[in-house]
N, C-alpha and C positions, 0 to 999 in steps of 0.2 A: 824467321828463315826456315826453309824446308830442310828437314833433317833425314827423312825416310821416304822410301818408295817401295811399292810392290813390284818386283821384277824378277824374272826367271824363277817363279814359283815360291818366292819368300819375301817378307818384308826385311829390307836391308838398308844400310846407310845409302843415301842418294848418291854419294860419291862413288858407289860401286855399281850404280844402275846405268850401264852403258850399252850401246849397240855398236856394231861394226859399221865401218864405212861401206861395206859390201851389202848392208841390209836392204832387202827388196823395197820396203816401204820408203826408206830414205831416198831411193832413186826414182821411184815411180808413183808415190802417193797411194799405193794400194793398201790402204788401211782405213780404219774408222775409229772415231773417238766419241767421247761424251763430255758434257760439261755439267757438273753438279755444283750446288752451293750449300754450305752449311752456315747458319747464322747464330751468332752469339747473343744470348739474352741475359742482360745484366739483371733483369728482374728475377729470372729463374736460376741464374748462374748455371746455365746449360747451353750446350752447342747443339742446335737442331739441324739435322740433315733434311733437306726439303725434297720430298717426293722421289726418294731414291729408286723405288721399284719402277716408277714410270720412266725414269731416266735410263735404267738398265734394260728395261724392255726395249726402248728405242735403240740402245747400243746393240743389243742382240739382233734386232731387226736389221740394223745397218750391216751387221756381220753377214746376214743372209745374202745381201747383194754381192758380197765378196767371196761367198762360199767359205767363210771362216768359221771355225769351231774351236773354242778355247776350253771346252769341257767343263764349264761352270754354269750353274743355274743363276737365275735372277737373285734368289735369296742368298746364295753363296757370295755373290758380288757385293750385296748390301752389307753382309756381315764382315767381309774383308775390308770394305771401306770404313766401317765403324772402327774396326781394329786399328787400322792405319791412323785414323784421326785421333784415337785415344793415345796412341804411342807418340804422336806429335804434341799432345797436350795443348791444343789450340784453345785460346779464350778470346777469340776475335773472329770476324767473318772470314771465311776461306772459300776458295774455289778448288774443286776436285776434278782432276783430268784422268779419266781412264782411256787407254788407247789399245786397240787390237791391231797388231801389225804382222806382216809376213817377213820371214827371215830365212830366205833360201839363196841369197846371193844376187849379184847384178844381173845375171842373164836369165831370170825367170819372170818374164812379162806375161804372167798368166795367173788365174785365180785357183785353179784346181791343183790337186796333189801338192799342197803347200804346207809349210810349217807355220802355224798360227801361234802368236804369243800375246800375252797381256801385260801391261804395265799400268800402275796407278800412282799418282802423286797428288799432293795438295800444296797450296800456298796462300798466304793472306792476300786479300783483294780489296782494292779501293774503288774509285770511280772508273767505270769502263770507258766513258767518253770524257775527255778533258773539257773544262769550262763550266760555268754556272748558268743557271736559268734554262729556258727553253732552247732547244737546239736549232742551229742553222743547218739546213739540209739542202742538198742539190741532187738532181738526177744525174746518174752516171751515163756515159756513152756506151758502157759495156752492158751486154744483155745477160740476164740470168741463165745459167746452164739449163738445158731442157731435159726433161725426164727420159727422153729417148736417147740422150747422149750420156748424161750422168745423173743418177737419181738425186734430186735436190731434197727430197723428203727425209733422207737420212743424213748423217754427219760423216760423209766420205772425205778422207783427208785431202785427196787431190783436188776436190771441188773448191777448196778454199783459196786457190790461186784466183778464181773468179771473184771472190770476196775481196782479196787483197788488191786486185786491179781497180775495183770500184772504190774502195776505201781511200787508197792513196790518191787517186784522181780527185776525189771530192775534197780531201784535206788540202792538197796542193792548189786547189781552186778556191780555197778560202772557206770551205764548209767544214762542219764537224762530223758529218756522216753522209753517206750516199743512199739514194734510193735507186733501185734497179728494176727495169722493165723485163718482162719475159719475152719469149720469141714471138708471141702474139701481140706484143705492144701494150699489155696490161701491166699494172703495177704489181710487182712480186713482193719484195721486202727490202730491208736494209742490207748492208754488207754482212751483218751477222745478227739480225734481230728481225722479229715479226712486226708487222705494221697494223695499227688500228686507227680509224678515223671516226669522227662523230659529225653527223649531218642531220639537222632538224630533229635532234634527240635520239637518233638511231645510231647504234654502234655498228660499224661495218669493217670487215677484215677480208683480205683476199682468201679464196679457198685453197686448200692444199694442192689442187689440180692446176693452180697457176705457178707451179714450181716453187712452192713454199716449204720451208722446213716444218716438219711436224713438231712444233714447239711445245714443250711442257708448260712453259709460262704462258704461252698462247692459250692452251686449254684452260689454264687457271683463270686468266682474265675473262674468258668467255663465261665461265661459271660465275665469277664474281658479278659480272654485269647482269646476267640473267637472274641469278638466284638471290643475290644480296642487294642489288640496286634497282631491280625491277625494270631493266632496260631491254629494249628489243635489240637482238644481235642478228646481223645478216652476214652470211658468208657469200660473197659474190665478187666477180671481177670488177676492178676499178680502173678507170681511164686516168691517164696522167693529168689531163686538164681538170678533172673533177677534184683532184687534190687541192687545187688552188682555191676551191670554193667551200671547203669544209669548215665547220666551226671549231673543231679540235682535231689534233693528230698526235699520236704518241707511239713510241716503240716499246716492245717488251721482249724479254729474253733472260736467260740465266745470267749472262754477264751484265747486261744493262739494267736489269730489273724492270722498272717502268720509267720512261723518260719522255717528257713532253717535247713536241716539235713547235718551235716559234715561227719558223719561216721555211718555205720550200721554193727554191729557185728565186730567192730574194722577194718573194711575195709573203706577206704576213698571214699567219694562220690565226684567226680571231684577232685579238689585239697584240699578238706576238708574245704573250706570256703563257704560263701553264694554265690550261682551261680548267673549269670546275670538275668535270668528270675525270680528267687525267689526275688532278690533284687528289680527288677522293680515292681513286684507284690506287695511286701510289701509297697513300696513308694506310689503306686497308691491306695492301700487299705486305707492307713492312710489318704491320701488326700480326698478320697471319704467320709469316715466316719466323717470327720470334716467339711464337707460342701464345699470343695474346687473344686468340679466338678459339674457344673450345670446340666449336663446330668443325674446325679444320685440323685438330690435333692428330687425326689419323694420317695426315699427310707428313707428319714430322716424325723422324726417328732420332730420339735423344742419343747423344754420343756417350755421355757420362751417366 
């Protein structure tokens, strides 16, 4: 159970970490957030924070969209997160949520001349998507937000109503996750995860310019595929109908990790089970994030 949060300039009991009902971000979604993971290694008896500098770089970039300035550097944010995790004394996998929000009251629908604040907390995390085996996925009728409306490449708080609409529609229609098309009709991503497919031995993923989040796990998977598995990786637009023809498909993200897709719109992908590349990718990812691959130890920040 979460005991502490960084709030109003200090680490304090989470029971004291409150915002007012008049908070600007509460009303208008004018905020941005990050999602980091720390993984417990039984082998090393260590909690490893995965690629925190990359995550905080993205958070600070998201803040630029909102003209937000919290007066902290990337390194300071990493140190603060480590301090918070140590105080919690976690010895299990956890999710960390930093959020930058605006707190000037109900009647400030603007970005400039604002009071920017930071909060961070963590909590234990299990499976992001319920169910075992490869996922049942369906296309949503909702389109992905467009860059000229809300920048999808960052984690802007208000953007996630778009994700919630897609995810709830998919689940109520009997699927476990949604796929969303962009305004041009190309495949963008899931409700809150990036997409990869495999066709004829080539790994393909939509480009950032198709209104895709600049995912840290996405970058990780691309490097694994190219550098460790010797696979060709292509970033290009993908048509909806092409997905029905691929050999494998899988999601990736901080929350979901690596999760294979078994069917899309009731059409089997491969034989409907986890494909060989997705299975290998998942095993490699889990080994890396728990400190089992020396090559990638620089991505890990030990908490203890």
